[in-house]
C-alpha positions as CSV (number, residue, x, y, z in Angstrom):
1,M,90.1,-151.1,-18.8
2,S,92.6,-151.3,-16.0
3,E,91.8,-149.8,-12.6
4,S,94.6,-147.2,-12.9
5,N,93.3,-146.1,-16.3
6,S,89.8,-145.8,-15.0
7,F,91.0,-143.6,-12.1
8,F,93.0,-141.4,-14.5
9,D,90.1,-141.0,-16.9
10,K,87.8,-140.1,-14.1
11,Y,89.9,-137.4,-12.5
12,F,91.9,-136.3,-15.5
13,R,90.4,-132.8,-15.7
14,F,90.6,-132.3,-12.0
15,I,94.3,-133.3,-12.1
16,L,94.8,-130.9,-15.0
17,I,93.3,-128.0,-13.0
18,V,95.5,-128.8,-10.0
19,L,98.6,-128.8,-12.2
20,I,97.6,-125.4,-13.6
21,G,96.1,-124.0,-10.4
22,V,98.9,-124.8,-7.9
23,P,101.7,-122.9,-9.9
24,A,99.2,-120.0,-10.3
25,V,98.6,-119.9,-6.5
26,V,102.4,-120.0,-5.9
27,L,103.0,-117.2,-8.3
28,G,100.2,-115.2,-6.7
29,V,101.7,-115.5,-3.3
30,M,105.1,-114.4,-4.6
31,H,103.5,-111.3,-6.2
32,L,100.7,-110.3,-3.8
33,S,100.5,-106.7,-5.0
34,V,100.1,-107.8,-8.6
35,V,97.4,-110.2,-7.6
36,G,95.7,-107.6,-5.5
37,N,95.6,-105.2,-8.5
38,I,94.2,-107.9,-10.8
39,L,91.5,-108.7,-8.2
40,M,90.6,-105.0,-8.0
41,V,90.3,-104.8,-11.8
42,L,88.1,-107.9,-12.0
43,L,86.0,-106.7,-9.1
44,G,85.4,-103.3,-10.6
45,F,84.8,-104.5,-14.1
46,G,82.6,-107.3,-12.7
47,M,80.5,-104.8,-10.8
48,V,79.8,-102.9,-14.0
49,I,78.7,-106.1,-15.8
50,L,76.7,-107.1,-12.7
51,V,74.8,-103.9,-12.7
52,H,73.8,-104.4,-16.4
53,E,72.7,-107.9,-15.9
54,F,70.9,-107.0,-12.6
55,G,68.8,-104.6,-14.7
56,H,67.6,-107.4,-16.8
57,F,67.2,-109.7,-13.8
58,I,65.2,-107.4,-11.6
59,V,62.8,-106.2,-14.3
60,A,62.3,-109.8,-15.4
61,K,61.5,-110.9,-11.8
62,V,59.1,-108.0,-11.3
63,S,57.4,-108.9,-14.6
64,G,56.9,-112.5,-13.5
65,I,59.4,-114.1,-15.9
66,K,61.2,-117.2,-14.8
67,V,65.0,-116.5,-14.6
68,E,66.9,-119.8,-14.8
69,A,70.4,-118.4,-14.3
70,F,72.1,-115.2,-13.3
71,S,75.8,-115.3,-14.2
72,L,78.7,-112.9,-13.6
73,F,81.4,-113.6,-16.2
74,M,81.1,-116.2,-19.0
75,P,81.0,-120.0,-19.1
76,P,82.4,-122.5,-18.3
77,I,80.8,-122.3,-14.8
78,L,83.4,-121.8,-12.0
79,F,80.9,-121.7,-9.2
80,G,77.1,-122.0,-8.9
81,V,74.6,-121.9,-6.1
82,Q,70.8,-122.4,-6.1
83,R,68.2,-122.8,-3.4
84,T,66.5,-126.2,-3.7
85,E,63.9,-127.9,-1.5
86,D,66.8,-129.7,0.3
87,G,68.9,-126.6,0.9
88,L,71.6,-124.6,-0.9
89,R,73.1,-126.6,-3.7
90,F,76.6,-125.7,-4.7
91,R,78.4,-126.7,-8.0
92,I,82.1,-126.2,-8.6
93,L,83.3,-126.4,-12.2
94,P,80.4,-128.7,-13.2
95,E,81.3,-128.7,-16.9
96,L,84.9,-129.7,-16.2
97,L,84.4,-132.1,-13.3
98,T,81.4,-134.1,-14.5
99,K,81.3,-137.7,-13.1
100,N,82.3,-140.5,-15.4
101,K,79.4,-141.4,-17.7
102,K,80.0,-145.1,-17.2
103,E,79.2,-144.8,-13.5
104,K,75.6,-143.6,-14.1
105,K,72.5,-145.0,-15.8
106,D,71.5,-143.7,-19.2
107,D,68.5,-141.8,-17.9
108,E,70.4,-140.3,-15.0
109,P,71.4,-136.6,-15.5
110,S,75.1,-135.8,-15.5
111,E,76.2,-134.7,-12.0
112,P,79.4,-132.7,-11.3
113,A,82.0,-134.4,-9.2
114,L,82.2,-131.4,-6.9
115,A,78.6,-130.7,-6.0
116,F,77.0,-130.7,-2.5
117,T,74.0,-129.4,-0.7
118,V,74.0,-127.7,2.7
119,G,71.3,-126.2,5.0
120,G,67.7,-127.2,5.7
121,K,64.7,-127.7,3.6
122,G,62.9,-124.7,2.2
123,H,61.2,-123.1,-0.8
124,A,63.1,-123.8,-4.0
125,S,64.3,-120.9,-6.2
126,D,64.0,-120.8,-10.0
127,T,67.4,-119.1,-10.4
128,E,71.0,-120.5,-10.1
129,Y,73.5,-117.7,-9.4
130,R,76.8,-118.4,-11.1
131,I,80.3,-117.1,-11.6
132,G,81.9,-117.9,-14.9
133,L,85.5,-118.9,-15.5
134,I,86.1,-116.4,-18.2
135,P,86.4,-113.0,-16.4
136,F,84.5,-110.9,-19.0
137,G,80.8,-110.1,-19.5
138,G,77.8,-111.9,-17.9
139,F,74.3,-113.0,-18.7
140,V,70.8,-113.6,-17.5
141,K,69.1,-116.8,-18.8
142,M,65.3,-116.5,-18.9
143,L,62.9,-119.3,-19.7
144,G,62.0,-119.3,-23.3
145,Q,64.6,-116.7,-24.3
146,E,67.4,-117.5,-26.7
147,D,70.2,-115.3,-28.2
148,V,70.1,-117.2,-31.4
149,G,66.8,-118.0,-33.2
150,E,63.3,-117.6,-32.0
151,A,62.4,-117.9,-28.4
152,K,61.6,-121.5,-27.3
153,S,57.9,-122.3,-27.4
154,T,56.3,-123.3,-24.0
155,D,53.0,-123.0,-22.3
156,D,54.5,-121.7,-19.1
157,P,53.1,-118.2,-18.5
158,R,56.4,-117.3,-16.9
159,S,58.2,-117.7,-20.2
160,F,59.8,-114.6,-21.7
161,A,58.2,-115.4,-25.1
162,N,54.7,-115.4,-23.6
163,K,55.0,-111.9,-22.2
164,P,53.7,-108.9,-24.1
165,A,56.1,-107.1,-26.4
166,Q,56.3,-104.0,-24.3
167,I,57.3,-106.1,-21.2
168,R,60.0,-108.0,-23.2
169,A,61.3,-104.6,-24.5
170,A,61.4,-103.2,-20.9
171,V,63.4,-106.3,-19.8
172,L,65.9,-105.9,-22.6
173,A,66.2,-102.1,-22.2
174,A,66.7,-102.4,-18.4
175,G,70.3,-103.4,-18.6
176,V,71.2,-100.3,-20.6
177,V,69.1,-98.0,-18.3
178,F,70.9,-99.5,-15.2
179,N,74.3,-98.9,-16.8
180,V,73.4,-95.3,-17.5
181,I,72.1,-94.9,-13.9
182,S,75.2,-96.6,-12.5
183,A,77.5,-94.4,-14.5
184,V,75.8,-91.3,-13.0
185,I,76.2,-92.9,-9.5
186,I,79.8,-93.8,-10.1
187,F,80.7,-90.3,-11.2
188,M,78.8,-89.0,-8.2
189,V,81.0,-91.0,-5.9
190,A,84.1,-89.8,-7.7
191,F,83.1,-86.1,-7.5
192,L,82.0,-86.5,-3.8
193,K,85.4,-87.9,-3.0
194,G,87.1,-85.3,-5.2
195,I,89.3,-86.0,-8.2
196,N,92.1,-84.1,-9.9
197,L,91.6,-83.5,-13.6
198,P,93.3,-81.3,-16.2
199,P,91.4,-77.9,-16.2
200,A,90.0,-76.3,-19.3
201,V,93.2,-74.2,-19.6
202,V,95.2,-73.6,-22.8
203,G,98.7,-75.0,-22.2
204,G,99.7,-74.1,-25.7
205,V,98.5,-74.2,-29.3
206,V,99.7,-76.2,-32.3
207,P,101.2,-73.8,-35.0
208,G,98.7,-73.4,-37.8
209,S,95.9,-75.0,-35.9
210,P,92.4,-73.5,-35.5
211,A,93.3,-72.3,-32.0
212,A,96.5,-70.7,-33.1
213,L,94.7,-68.9,-36.1
214,A,92.0,-67.7,-33.8
215,G,94.5,-66.1,-31.4
216,L,94.2,-68.3,-28.3
217,K,97.2,-68.1,-26.0
218,A,98.7,-70.3,-23.4
219,G,97.1,-69.5,-20.0
220,D,93.7,-68.7,-21.5
221,E,90.9,-70.5,-19.6
222,I,87.8,-71.7,-21.5
223,I,84.8,-70.9,-19.2
224,E,82.1,-71.8,-21.7
225,I,82.1,-74.1,-24.8
226,D,79.2,-75.1,-27.0
227,G,76.7,-73.8,-24.5
228,K,78.3,-75.7,-21.5
229,K,79.8,-73.8,-18.6
230,K,79.5,-76.0,-15.5
231,D,82.5,-77.9,-14.1
232,L,84.4,-77.8,-17.4
233,D,87.7,-79.7,-17.6
234,F,90.0,-80.3,-20.6
235,T,87.9,-83.3,-21.7
236,N,85.1,-80.9,-22.5
237,I,87.4,-79.2,-25.0
238,A,88.5,-82.4,-26.7
239,V,84.9,-83.8,-26.8
240,A,83.5,-80.6,-28.2
241,A,86.0,-80.8,-31.1
242,A,85.5,-84.5,-31.6
243,L,81.7,-84.3,-31.7
244,S,81.6,-81.3,-34.0
245,G,80.5,-81.8,-37.6
246,R,82.5,-80.9,-40.7
247,D,82.9,-77.1,-40.9
248,E,80.7,-76.7,-37.8
249,E,81.5,-73.5,-35.8
250,I,81.9,-74.1,-32.1
251,P,81.4,-71.1,-29.9
252,M,83.5,-70.6,-26.7
253,R,84.1,-67.9,-24.2
254,V,87.6,-67.4,-23.0
255,K,89.0,-65.7,-19.9
256,H,92.4,-64.3,-20.4
257,E,95.1,-64.1,-17.6
258,D,94.4,-60.4,-17.1
259,G,90.8,-61.2,-16.2
260,T,89.2,-60.0,-19.5
261,E,86.8,-62.2,-21.3
262,E,86.4,-62.7,-25.1
263,D,84.2,-64.8,-27.4
264,Y,85.7,-67.0,-30.0
265,T,84.4,-69.4,-32.7
266,L,86.5,-72.3,-33.8
267,V,86.1,-75.0,-36.5
268,A,87.8,-78.2,-35.5
269,E,90.1,-79.9,-38.0
270,Q,91.4,-83.5,-38.2
271,A,95.2,-83.5,-38.5
272,P,96.9,-86.3,-40.5
273,D,97.2,-89.6,-38.6
274,Q,94.9,-88.3,-35.8
275,P,91.8,-90.3,-34.9
276,M,89.6,-87.3,-33.9
277,R,89.0,-83.7,-34.9
278,S,90.6,-81.2,-32.6
279,F,91.2,-77.4,-32.1
280,G,94.9,-77.8,-31.7
281,I,94.9,-76.9,-28.0
282,V,97.5,-78.6,-25.8
283,T,97.0,-79.5,-22.2
284,A,98.7,-77.3,-19.6
285,E,101.6,-78.4,-17.5
286,T,103.2,-77.3,-14.2
287,L,106.7,-76.3,-13.3
288,T,107.4,-79.6,-11.5
289,I,109.4,-82.3,-13.2
290,A,107.3,-85.5,-13.6
291,E,108.1,-88.8,-12.0
292,L,110.2,-91.1,-14.3
293,T,111.6,-94.6,-14.3
294,E,115.0,-94.8,-12.7
295,E,116.7,-95.2,-16.1
296,H,115.0,-92.2,-17.6
297,A,115.5,-90.1,-14.5
298,E,119.3,-90.8,-14.6
299,K,119.4,-89.8,-18.3
300,L,117.6,-86.6,-17.6
301,Y,120.0,-85.7,-14.7
302,K,123.1,-86.4,-16.9
303,R,121.8,-84.1,-19.7
304,T,120.1,-81.3,-17.7
305,G,120.9,-81.7,-14.0
306,L,117.2,-81.9,-13.3
307,R,115.6,-84.6,-11.2
308,P,111.9,-85.8,-10.8
309,G,110.1,-83.7,-8.3
310,D,112.2,-80.5,-8.9
311,R,110.2,-77.4,-9.2
312,I,111.4,-74.5,-11.3
313,R,111.3,-71.1,-9.5
314,A,113.2,-68.8,-11.9
315,I,114.9,-68.6,-15.3
316,N,117.9,-66.4,-15.7
317,G,117.1,-64.9,-12.3
318,R,113.5,-64.0,-13.3
319,E,110.8,-65.6,-11.2
320,V,108.1,-67.6,-13.0
321,Q,104.7,-68.7,-11.7
322,T,103.4,-70.9,-14.6
323,N,104.7,-73.2,-17.2
324,W,103.5,-71.0,-20.0
325,E,105.3,-68.0,-18.5
326,L,108.5,-70.1,-18.5
327,A,107.8,-71.2,-22.1
328,D,107.3,-67.6,-23.2
329,I,110.6,-66.5,-21.8
330,V,112.4,-69.5,-23.4
331,Q,110.8,-68.9,-26.8
332,N,112.0,-65.2,-26.8
333,T,115.4,-65.8,-25.3
334,L,117.2,-66.7,-28.6
335,T,120.4,-67.6,-26.8
336,P,122.3,-70.9,-26.6
337,E,121.4,-71.7,-23.0
338,V,119.5,-70.5,-19.9
339,T,120.0,-71.0,-16.2
340,L,117.1,-72.5,-14.2
341,T,116.8,-71.9,-10.5
342,V,115.3,-75.1,-9.1
343,E,113.8,-76.0,-5.7
344,R,114.7,-79.6,-4.8
345,N,113.8,-81.8,-1.8
346,D,116.8,-84.0,-1.1
347,E,116.3,-87.1,1.1
348,E,119.5,-86.4,3.0
349,K,120.0,-82.6,2.8
350,G,116.4,-81.5,2.9
351,A,115.2,-78.5,0.8
352,L,117.8,-77.2,-1.6
353,T,118.0,-74.5,-4.2
354,V,119.9,-75.7,-7.3
355,E,120.9,-73.9,-10.5
356,C,120.9,-75.9,-13.8
357,R,122.3,-74.7,-17.1
358,I,120.0,-75.9,-19.9
359,K,120.9,-75.8,-23.6
360,L,118.4,-74.2,-26.0
361,T,117.8,-74.8,-29.7
362,L,115.7,-73.1,-32.3
363,D,112.2,-74.5,-32.8
364,S,111.4,-75.4,-36.4
365,S,107.6,-75.6,-36.0
366,G,105.6,-73.2,-38.1
367,D,107.2,-70.9,-40.7
368,G,110.2,-69.9,-38.7
369,H,112.9,-67.8,-40.3
370,I,115.6,-65.2,-39.5
371,Y,115.3,-62.4,-42.0
372,S,114.0,-64.9,-44.6
373,M,116.9,-67.4,-43.7
374,V,115.7,-70.9,-42.7
375,P,118.2,-73.1,-41.0
376,R,118.6,-76.8,-41.7
377,F,116.5,-79.1,-39.6
378,R,117.6,-82.0,-37.3
379,M,115.8,-84.9,-35.7
380,E,115.1,-85.1,-31.9
381,N,113.2,-87.4,-29.6
382,L,113.4,-90.0,-32.3
383,A,111.8,-93.4,-31.8
384,V,111.8,-96.5,-34.0
385,V,108.3,-97.6,-34.8
386,G,107.4,-101.2,-35.3
387,K,110.6,-102.8,-34.0
388,S,110.1,-106.6,-34.0
389,G,109.0,-108.0,-30.7
390,G,108.4,-104.7,-28.9
391,K,107.8,-105.0,-25.1
392,L,107.5,-108.8,-25.3
393,R,110.9,-109.1,-27.1
394,A,112.5,-106.8,-24.5
395,L,111.1,-109.0,-21.7
396,L,112.4,-112.2,-23.3
397,E,115.8,-110.5,-23.8
398,K,115.9,-109.5,-20.1
399,L,115.0,-113.0,-19.0
400,G,117.7,-114.4,-21.3
401,I,115.2,-116.4,-23.3
402,A,115.9,-114.4,-26.5
403,K,119.2,-112.9,-27.8
404,P,119.3,-109.1,-28.1
405,Q,118.6,-108.0,-31.7
406,E,121.4,-106.3,-33.5
407,E,120.4,-102.7,-34.4
408,K,121.0,-101.9,-38.1
409,P,122.5,-98.4,-38.9
410,F,119.6,-96.0,-38.9
411,L,118.7,-92.4,-38.2
412,Q,119.4,-91.2,-34.7
413,S,118.2,-88.4,-32.5
414,G,120.3,-85.3,-33.2
415,D,121.0,-86.2,-36.8
416,I,121.2,-83.1,-39.0
417,I,119.6,-83.8,-42.4
418,L,122.0,-82.8,-45.2
419,S,120.1,-84.3,-48.0
420,I,117.3,-86.7,-48.9
421,G,117.2,-88.2,-52.4
422,D,118.2,-85.4,-54.8
423,I,117.2,-82.5,-52.4
424,T,120.0,-80.7,-50.5
425,C,119.1,-79.3,-47.1
426,P,115.4,-80.2,-47.2
427,T,112.8,-78.6,-45.2
428,Y,110.6,-80.8,-43.0
429,A,107.8,-80.6,-45.5
430,E,110.2,-81.6,-48.3
431,F,111.5,-84.5,-46.2
432,R,108.0,-85.9,-45.7
433,A,107.0,-85.3,-49.3
434,T,110.1,-87.2,-50.6
435,V,109.4,-90.1,-48.3
436,R,105.8,-90.2,-49.4
437,D,106.8,-90.2,-53.1
438,S,109.4,-92.9,-52.6
439,E,107.1,-95.7,-51.6
440,D,108.7,-99.2,-52.0
441,K,111.9,-97.6,-53.3
442,D,115.4,-97.3,-51.7
443,L,115.9,-93.7,-50.5
444,P,119.3,-92.4,-49.5
445,I,119.5,-89.9,-46.6
446,E,122.7,-88.1,-45.8
447,V,123.1,-86.8,-42.2
448,L,125.7,-85.0,-40.1
449,R,126.1,-86.9,-36.8
450,T,128.0,-86.0,-33.6
451,D,129.4,-88.8,-31.5
452,P,129.6,-88.8,-27.7
453,N,133.1,-87.2,-28.0
454,G,131.8,-84.3,-30.0
455,V,133.3,-85.4,-33.3
456,E,131.1,-84.8,-36.4
457,S,130.9,-87.2,-39.3
458,R,128.8,-87.7,-42.4
459,H,126.7,-90.8,-42.8
460,T,124.5,-92.1,-45.6
461,I,121.6,-94.2,-44.6
462,V,119.4,-96.0,-47.2
463,V,115.8,-96.4,-46.1
464,H,112.9,-98.1,-47.9
465,P,109.6,-96.3,-47.3
466,T,106.5,-98.6,-47.1
467,R,102.9,-97.9,-46.4
468,P,101.5,-99.5,-43.3
469,A,98.1,-101.1,-43.5
470,D,96.5,-98.4,-41.4
471,A,98.3,-95.4,-43.0
472,N,97.4,-93.3,-46.1
473,E,101.0,-92.7,-47.1
474,A,104.5,-94.3,-47.1
475,R,106.7,-94.0,-44.0
476,I,110.2,-95.0,-42.9
477,G,109.3,-96.5,-39.5
478,I,110.3,-93.6,-37.2
479,A,108.6,-90.9,-35.2
480,F,110.5,-87.7,-34.4
481,S,110.2,-84.0,-33.6
482,S,111.9,-81.5,-35.9
483,L,114.2,-78.8,-34.6
484,F,116.4,-76.3,-36.4
485,D,120.1,-76.9,-36.6
486,S,121.0,-73.8,-34.5
487,G,124.6,-74.9,-33.9
488,H,125.8,-74.4,-37.5
489,P,125.1,-71.1,-39.4
490,V,124.1,-73.0,-42.5
491,V,121.2,-71.7,-44.5
492,G,118.8,-74.5,-45.6
493,Q,116.9,-72.1,-47.8
494,T,115.5,-68.5,-47.9
495,I,111.8,-67.8,-48.2
496,A,109.6,-65.0,-49.3
497,V,107.7,-63.5,-46.3
498,E,104.5,-61.6,-47.0
499,G,104.7,-58.3,-45.1
500,G,108.2,-59.2,-43.8
501,P,111.8,-59.0,-44.9
502,E,112.9,-59.3,-48.5
503,K,114.1,-62.8,-49.5
504,L,117.9,-62.8,-49.2
505,D,119.8,-64.1,-52.3
506,I,121.7,-66.9,-50.4
507,P,121.9,-70.4,-52.0
508,R,120.9,-73.6,-50.2
509,G,123.6,-75.0,-48.0
510,A,125.6,-71.8,-47.8
511,L,127.6,-71.3,-44.6
512,I,127.4,-67.8,-43.2
513,T,131.0,-66.8,-42.3
514,D,130.5,-63.4,-40.8
515,V,127.9,-60.7,-40.2
516,N,129.2,-57.2,-40.9
517,G,132.8,-58.4,-40.4
518,V,132.2,-60.3,-37.1
519,V,132.9,-64.0,-37.5
520,V,129.9,-66.2,-36.5
521,S,129.8,-69.9,-35.6
522,S,126.1,-70.5,-34.9
523,F,122.8,-69.0,-35.8
524,Y,122.7,-67.6,-32.2
525,D,125.7,-65.5,-33.2
526,V,123.9,-64.5,-36.4
527,I,120.9,-63.3,-34.4
528,R,123.0,-61.5,-31.9
529,E,125.0,-59.6,-34.5
530,I,121.9,-58.6,-36.6
531,K,120.2,-57.3,-33.4
532,K,123.2,-55.0,-32.7
533,H,122.6,-53.1,-35.9
534,A,118.9,-52.3,-35.7
535,G,117.9,-49.5,-38.2
536,R,121.2,-49.9,-40.2
537,R,122.4,-51.5,-43.4
538,I,124.9,-54.4,-42.9
539,T,126.5,-57.1,-45.0
540,I,126.2,-60.9,-44.6
541,N,129.1,-62.9,-46.1
542,Y,128.7,-66.7,-46.9
543,R,130.7,-69.6,-48.4
544,L,129.0,-72.3,-50.5
545,S,132.3,-74.2,-51.2
546,D,136.0,-73.6,-51.2
547,N,135.7,-71.8,-54.5
548,T,132.3,-70.1,-54.1
549,T,131.7,-67.2,-51.8
550,G,129.3,-64.3,-51.8
551,S,127.7,-61.6,-49.8
552,V,124.3,-59.9,-49.5
553,P,123.2,-56.6,-48.0
554,L,120.6,-56.5,-45.2
555,E,118.5,-53.6,-44.0
556,V,118.0,-54.3,-40.3
557,S,114.5,-53.4,-39.2
558,N,113.3,-52.6,-35.7
559,D,110.4,-54.9,-36.3
560,K,110.7,-57.9,-33.9
561,N,108.6,-60.0,-36.3
562,F,111.6,-60.2,-38.7
563,F,112.9,-62.8,-36.3
564,A,110.1,-65.3,-36.9
565,V,111.8,-68.0,-34.9
566,Q,111.6,-69.2,-31.3
567,S,113.9,-71.0,-28.9
568,T,113.0,-74.2,-27.1
569,F,114.8,-76.6,-24.7
570,A,117.3,-78.7,-26.6
571,E,116.4,-81.7,-24.3
572,N,112.9,-82.8,-23.8
573,I,112.0,-81.9,-20.2
574,P,108.9,-83.8,-18.9
575,F,106.7,-81.6,-16.7
576,E,103.8,-82.8,-14.6
577,R,100.4,-82.2,-16.1
578,L,98.5,-79.3,-14.6
579,E,95.5,-80.6,-12.6
580,K,92.9,-79.1,-10.2
581,P,90.5,-80.7,-7.9
582,Y,86.9,-81.3,-9.1
583,K,84.8,-81.9,-6.0
584,A,81.0,-81.6,-5.5
585,N,79.6,-79.3,-2.9
586,G,77.2,-81.9,-1.7
587,P,75.0,-84.8,-3.0
588,V,72.7,-82.6,-5.1
589,D,75.7,-81.0,-6.8
590,A,77.3,-84.4,-7.3
591,I,74.1,-85.6,-9.1
592,G,74.4,-82.8,-11.6
593,M,78.1,-83.4,-12.1
594,G,77.6,-87.1,-12.6
595,Y,74.7,-86.6,-15.0
596,R,76.6,-84.1,-17.2
597,R,79.7,-86.4,-17.3
598,T,77.5,-89.4,-18.2
599,V,75.8,-87.5,-21.0
600,M,79.1,-86.3,-22.4
601,F,80.7,-89.8,-22.5
602,V,77.5,-91.4,-24.0
603,A,77.4,-88.8,-26.7
604,Q,81.1,-89.3,-27.4
605,A,80.7,-93.1,-27.7
606,Y,77.8,-92.7,-30.1
607,V,79.7,-90.3,-32.3
608,T,82.8,-92.5,-32.3
609,L,80.7,-95.5,-33.5
610,R,79.0,-93.4,-36.1
611,R,82.3,-92.2,-37.5
612,L,83.6,-95.7,-37.4
613,I,80.8,-96.8,-39.6
614,G,81.4,-93.8,-41.9
615,G,85.1,-94.7,-42.2
616,L,86.2,-91.5,-40.4
617,V,87.7,-93.4,-37.5
618,S,89.9,-96.4,-37.9
619,P,88.9,-99.6,-35.9
620,K,92.5,-99.7,-34.7
621,N,91.7,-96.8,-32.4
622,L,89.0,-98.9,-30.6
623,M,89.7,-100.7,-27.3
624,G,88.5,-104.2,-26.7
625,P,88.4,-106.4,-23.6
626,V,92.2,-106.9,-23.4
627,G,92.7,-103.1,-23.8
628,I,90.2,-102.2,-21.2
629,I,91.7,-104.7,-18.7
630,T,95.2,-103.4,-19.4
631,A,94.2,-99.8,-19.0
632,S,92.3,-100.7,-15.8
633,Y,95.3,-102.5,-14.4
634,Q,97.6,-99.5,-15.1
635,I,95.2,-97.1,-13.4
636,V,94.8,-99.4,-10.4
637,A,98.6,-99.9,-10.1
638,E,99.7,-96.3,-10.6
639,Q,96.8,-94.0,-9.6
640,P,94.7,-93.4,-6.5
641,L,91.5,-95.5,-6.3
642,V,89.2,-92.5,-7.3
643,Y,90.7,-92.6,-10.8
644,Y,89.7,-96.2,-11.2
645,I,86.2,-95.3,-10.0
646,Y,86.0,-92.5,-12.6
647,F,87.2,-95.0,-15.3
648,L,84.5,-97.4,-14.3
649,G,81.9,-94.7,-14.8
650,L,83.3,-94.2,-18.3
651,I,83.2,-97.9,-19.0
652,S,79.6,-98.2,-17.7
653,A,78.5,-95.4,-20.1
654,V,80.3,-97.0,-23.1
655,I,78.8,-100.4,-22.3
656,A,75.3,-98.8,-22.3
657,V,75.9,-97.4,-25.7
658,F,77.3,-100.6,-27.2
659,N,74.5,-102.8,-25.8
660,F,71.8,-100.6,-27.2
661,L,73.1,-100.6,-30.8
662,P,70.3,-101.7,-33.2
663,L,72.1,-105.0,-33.9
664,P,70.8,-108.4,-32.8
665,P,71.7,-110.1,-30.5
666,L,72.5,-106.9,-28.6
667,D,69.8,-105.5,-26.4
668,G,69.1,-102.6,-28.8
669,G,68.8,-105.0,-31.8
670,L,66.3,-107.2,-30.0
671,V,64.2,-104.2,-29.0
672,V,64.1,-103.2,-32.7
673,L,62.8,-106.7,-33.5
674,L,60.1,-106.3,-30.9
675,I,59.1,-102.9,-32.3
676,I,58.8,-104.6,-35.7
677,E,56.7,-107.3,-34.1
678,K,54.4,-104.7,-32.5
679,I,53.9,-102.9,-35.8
680,K,53.6,-106.1,-37.8
681,G,51.2,-107.8,-35.4
682,S,53.2,-111.0,-35.3
683,A,56.8,-112.1,-34.6
684,I,59.3,-112.3,-37.5
685,S,59.7,-115.9,-38.7
686,E,62.0,-118.2,-36.9
687,R,64.2,-118.6,-40.0
688,V,64.6,-114.8,-40.4
689,Q,65.3,-114.4,-36.7
690,T,68.0,-117.1,-36.9
691,I,69.7,-115.5,-39.9
692,I,69.7,-112.1,-38.3
693,A,71.0,-113.4,-35.0
694,Y,73.8,-115.5,-36.5
695,G,74.7,-112.6,-38.8
696,G,74.8,-110.2,-35.8
697,W,76.9,-112.6,-33.7
698,A,79.3,-113.1,-36.6
699,L,79.8,-109.3,-37.0
700,I,80.2,-108.8,-33.2
701,L,82.6,-111.6,-32.7
702,T,84.6,-110.5,-35.7
703,L,84.9,-107.0,-34.3
704,I,85.8,-108.3,-30.8
705,L,88.5,-110.6,-32.3
706,Y,89.8,-107.7,-34.4
707,V,90.1,-105.2,-31.5
708,T,91.5,-107.9,-29.2
709,V,94.3,-108.6,-31.6
710,N,95.0,-104.9,-31.8
711,D,94.9,-104.7,-28.0
712,I,97.4,-107.5,-27.7
713,I,99.7,-105.9,-30.3
714,R,99.4,-102.5,-28.7
715,S,99.9,-103.8,-25.1
716,F,102.7,-106.3,-25.7
717,F,104.3,-105.9,-29.1
718,S,104.2,-102.2,-29.8
């Protein structure tokens, strides 16, 4: 072998690391903030793992067990240090930079190329302290202890295998115990610092949900739920619903805005396509417009005149104090638009008062109708689901690496649904049912679309409903909210209303031309004219086609419920989430708050896993290493540090639950084997232990691979 080839073979791995490392360092210098955020994520997550492994380590040391290695993160080894008789011995990338085998004798141990010893002579330590190259997890290596198979046989009394079963169980359980304790401490720190969280306040209720049927209203504050009343926030509401059993009644005490208190009992339900059971309670919002990207902020301003940071002070000259007060006024306005008085802080002009005219539309949620007349529905806030490439494709297009994809004609936000299949003017329920029944078939949808110039035209789009792997029914690949077509007085259908108005004899698709002789051009006109004649009999005239017309009589009642329809903003206005500070009064109070928060998240994690096994929760809803790191980075980059501290408390609690599952080689599974050994009087055979361990590893690695793939798809391709 030539001298040059020998040199290349000897230092190949080192050269490879330099070729990879130098560009990484250059990119890091160019993006210091990103690197800083990544280091913060790794530091925080590493500390959670370190606490778990330190629990094993310290109990093993106290129990007289020889600990050969203590590692933060997983192999290959990035850095290792151990006290030897000659001093501190350092190893850098020992598995990658091992000296050429031809340069040592057969009986000489492999020595890393980058290894050195510093300091004076002293007492040697049993343990090498390491940092792994893969920034996830960690481990403690004890003499005579293996994750696969039976513990190695040795006469050394310091061997893990030679210790009594109760000591080995204590060592294994110590990691979980330390994680639970650390979760309490982490939450203590967060609450001593103070953190803003969504309060246990009803921001709204989903129509037809348990909360709506029970009579809860926006602005109600839940002061006790399922026996818990201290430092409640909105998470307690969500967790109480998620942890409840089927048909289990959950008691709660509610404080209304007028100061009165009332007891309720709710049974949580699991809505279609939702991972957890819920009461149908929506988080509360403020009157301040949320921060947006520059692109979305500009779109919002063009459509509404509102800017991020604006605070709404009044609507139609009437002052409002809460978001739900604003929503209540909007819902009962039933006019085409409202005027919002807004307080704005302008960088150049300072504090300003601005008036913005905002368009309204009729909300189609629930069983809305106008004297039994149900308008057609239209699509809003429409988003294409599953577009090829997702975020990664968009990034490649932005960099010029990939060509922009051509959009095929499809449904658009604002489309009014004229027909689907053979159904004219379908309701939202009929629309979904038709899609569901047309799986793997071409399905025509006719819509009325308005272009940017205000010109209306009809379009027929053919869709092909398919059933995704994680869905229980066919879909057409879009998500949207449904609103009534209030701009055209076209009756989609008339319905029978129990205890309400009689069903009017008006055919589907009929256009109302006038109400008692007054020409109308929108459903707002229809509502206005009907209201004018309260307590009187009027006539509604309609036209179904050029040759088909008709009229129906209407007895106008003074009952406001005969207008079972509400208004909502025509444009989606993003408000900031309502939050309030949660801060402990001192260390003792912080301990209680940290303990209660830890118990809540531990219970939630166990119930989630139980429902996962029972098939009630899809594995797609789980978050793996990539998802955790991605979520951590977003919190570090976008939120104050205290939110990342709080998140680490959650992660520590979840890690405790996961590690104590009764599945070898997890700590809980190994403890179960020790309990069996104690009862049986002898260890399970090596063959059985090996089969169990390999089976456990196969299951765990399969789950990790599965959730990791989902994390990658969710983070970069969704």
